[in-house]
Structure formats: C-alpha cells, structure tokens
C-alpha positions as CSV (number, residue, x, y, z in Angstrom):
1,X,0.8,-20.5,20.1
2,X,0.3,-17.6,22.4
3,X,3.0,-15.1,23.2
4,X,3.7,-17.1,26.4
5,X,4.0,-20.4,24.4
6,X,0.7,-22.0,25.3
7,X,-1.3,-23.6,22.5
8,X,-4.3,-21.6,21.2
9,X,-7.3,-23.6,20.1
10,X,-10.1,-20.9,20.0
11,X,-10.4,-19.3,16.5
12,X,-10.9,-15.8,17.9
13,X,-7.8,-16.2,20.2
14,X,-5.7,-17.3,17.1
15,X,-7.0,-14.2,15.1
16,X,-6.2,-11.9,18.0
17,X,-2.7,-13.4,18.3
18,X,-2.1,-12.9,14.6
19,X,-3.2,-9.3,15.0
20,X,-0.7,-8.8,17.9
21,X,2.1,-10.5,15.9
22,X,1.7,-8.2,12.9
23,X,1.1,-5.1,15.1
24,X,4.5,-5.7,16.8
25,X,6.1,-6.5,13.4
26,X,4.8,-3.6,11.4
27,X,4.3,-0.8,13.9
28,X,7.8,0.1,14.7
29,X,8.6,3.5,16.3
30,X,9.5,6.3,13.9
31,X,13.0,7.7,14.1
32,X,13.5,11.4,13.3
33,X,15.6,12.1,10.2
34,X,19.2,12.9,10.7
35,X,20.0,16.6,11.2
36,X,22.3,16.6,8.2
37,X,19.4,15.5,6.0
38,X,17.1,18.2,7.4
39,X,19.7,20.9,6.8
40,X,20.4,19.6,3.3
41,X,16.7,19.6,2.5
42,X,16.3,23.2,3.8
43,X,19.2,24.4,1.7
44,X,18.1,22.7,-1.5
45,X,16.4,24.4,-4.4
46,X,13.6,22.9,-6.5
47,X,14.7,21.3,-9.8
48,X,12.7,22.9,-12.6
49,X,13.1,19.8,-14.8
50,X,11.0,17.7,-12.3
51,X,7.3,17.6,-13.3
52,X,5.2,18.6,-10.3
53,X,1.9,18.7,-12.1
54,X,-1.0,16.5,-11.1
55,X,-1.6,13.3,-13.1
56,X,-3.0,13.5,-16.5
57,X,-5.8,11.2,-17.7
58,X,-3.3,9.4,-20.0
59,X,-1.0,8.8,-17.0
60,X,-3.9,7.5,-14.9
61,X,-4.8,5.1,-17.8
62,X,-1.2,3.9,-18.1
63,X,-1.1,3.2,-14.3
64,X,-4.4,1.4,-14.5
65,X,-3.1,-0.8,-17.3
66,X,0.0,-1.8,-15.2
67,X,-2.2,-3.5,-12.6
68,X,-2.6,-7.1,-13.7
69,X,-6.1,-8.5,-14.3
70,X,-7.3,-11.4,-12.2
71,X,-5.7,-10.3,-9.0
72,X,-7.4,-10.1,-5.6
73,X,-9.2,-6.8,-5.0
74,X,-7.9,-6.0,-1.6
75,X,-9.9,-4.1,1.0
76,X,-11.8,-1.9,-1.5
77,X,-13.5,-4.8,-3.2
78,X,-12.6,-3.3,-6.6
79,X,-11.1,-5.7,-9.1
80,X,-8.5,-4.3,-11.6
81,X,-10.8,-5.2,-14.5
82,X,-13.6,-3.0,-13.1
83,X,-11.7,0.2,-13.7
84,X,-10.6,-0.7,-17.2
85,X,-14.0,-2.0,-18.2
86,X,-15.6,1.1,-16.7
87,X,-14.1,3.1,-19.6
88,X,-13.5,6.8,-19.7
89,X,-15.9,7.6,-16.9
90,X,-14.1,5.2,-14.4
91,X,-10.7,6.6,-15.5
92,X,-11.9,10.2,-15.2
93,X,-13.2,9.5,-11.7
94,X,-9.9,7.8,-10.7
95,X,-8.0,10.8,-12.2
96,X,-10.1,13.2,-10.1
97,X,-9.2,11.2,-6.9
98,X,-5.5,11.1,-7.8
99,X,-5.5,14.8,-8.6
100,X,-7.2,15.6,-5.2
101,X,-4.6,13.5,-3.4
102,X,-1.8,15.2,-5.3
103,X,-3.0,18.7,-4.6
104,X,-4.1,18.1,-1.0
105,X,-0.9,16.1,-0.3
106,X,-3.0,13.7,1.8
107,X,-3.6,10.1,1.0
108,X,-7.0,8.8,2.1
109,X,-7.2,5.9,4.4
110,X,-8.9,3.8,1.7
111,X,-6.0,4.2,-0.7
112,X,-3.3,2.8,1.7
113,X,-5.3,0.4,3.8
114,X,-4.6,-3.3,3.1
115,X,-5.5,-6.8,4.2
116,X,-2.6,-8.9,5.6
117,X,-2.6,-12.5,4.5
118,X,-0.2,-14.9,6.2
119,X,1.8,-17.5,4.2
120,X,3.7,-20.4,5.6
121,X,7.4,-20.1,4.6
122,X,7.7,-23.9,4.1
123,X,10.2,-24.5,6.9
124,X,9.9,-25.0,10.6
125,X,6.8,-25.8,12.7
126,X,3.5,-24.5,11.4
127,X,2.6,-23.5,14.9
128,X,5.5,-21.0,15.1
129,X,4.6,-17.4,14.3
130,X,8.1,-16.6,12.9
131,X,7.7,-19.4,10.2
132,X,5.1,-17.3,8.4
133,X,5.4,-14.2,6.3
134,X,2.7,-11.7,5.6
135,X,1.7,-10.1,2.3
136,X,-0.6,-7.1,2.0
137,X,-3.5,-6.9,-0.4
138,X,-3.7,-3.2,-1.2
139,X,-6.7,-1.5,-2.7
140,X,-6.6,-1.4,-6.5
141,X,-6.9,2.4,-6.8
142,X,-4.1,2.6,-4.2
143,X,-1.9,0.3,-6.3
144,X,-2.6,2.5,-9.4
145,X,-1.8,5.7,-7.5
146,X,1.5,4.1,-6.3
147,X,2.3,3.0,-9.9
148,X,1.7,6.6,-11.2
149,X,4.0,8.0,-8.5
150,X,6.7,5.5,-9.4
151,X,6.4,6.7,-13.1
152,X,7.0,10.2,-11.9
153,X,10.1,9.1,-10.0
154,X,8.6,9.4,-6.6
155,X,8.9,6.2,-4.5
156,X,6.2,5.4,-1.9
C-alpha cells in the first residue's frame, strides 16, 4: 500500500514505496551529544593500555575466520570463502585495506554499504509495511573489519 493507503500494483511503485519506508525508518536526524559528554571527553587522557596500532595480519586472519561460510555476499559480491581460499595474498590485501581505514580514520562507502532485505514478521496483513522487518546484507570485508574492531574493544 502507498503512504496514503491505496493499493500499489505496479512493481516499480512497490519498490519505490519500500525505499521510502526504509528511508524514513533508517534516516533519523542526528542529535548532538550531551554537553557533559563533550566536556568529559575533552578532559580525558588516553589509556596507555589500549592498543591503538593498526590491525596485524594475524588479527585480519582471525576476523576473516569469524565470518561464516555459505552466507550471502552482500553488495560487494564477495563470498566469505573467497577471502579464505585466496590465501595469504587475499589476507594481505584485506589487511592493507583495514590498515588504510585505521590510519585515515575514514571508512569507505563500499565497506559500510548494504542491501536491505525485507522479511515478513509472520503476523498481521502482508500488505502492511509495519508487518515487515528489514535485515541488511553488509559487504564481507566490511563485516570482517567490524569483527576486528569488536576484538579491539571498539564497537561499531
């Protein structure tokens, strides 16, 4: 159904409506951090026990091993098995990408871009937008970067 409640029968209109629905759902306005948090962050001192080095090849390998085989590739088209089957060269390349992201402090669009898939929740009318939930298929290298950051204690 459209936003005004009329039934959509054209496939492109349905796709456009899904895009509108998830755009409204996921693109919320950003709220500035509380003043107390900003002043606390400014007054804090770095903890010397926290590792701030870029990822090692071993850490990249461990992150790559955590992504389960047989999963969907996401927007990048790379299956998890490709990276592990690519051996040392694939892992070295991935490590170079992770290191560049770490040092530049900029995550490329490809690493955090995803494909949203809608799943029916199993209750209510199938024509109601709120009776669906969305899951995001992230790029495999993006998942691996996220897993490495989680290992370091940084949450994305």
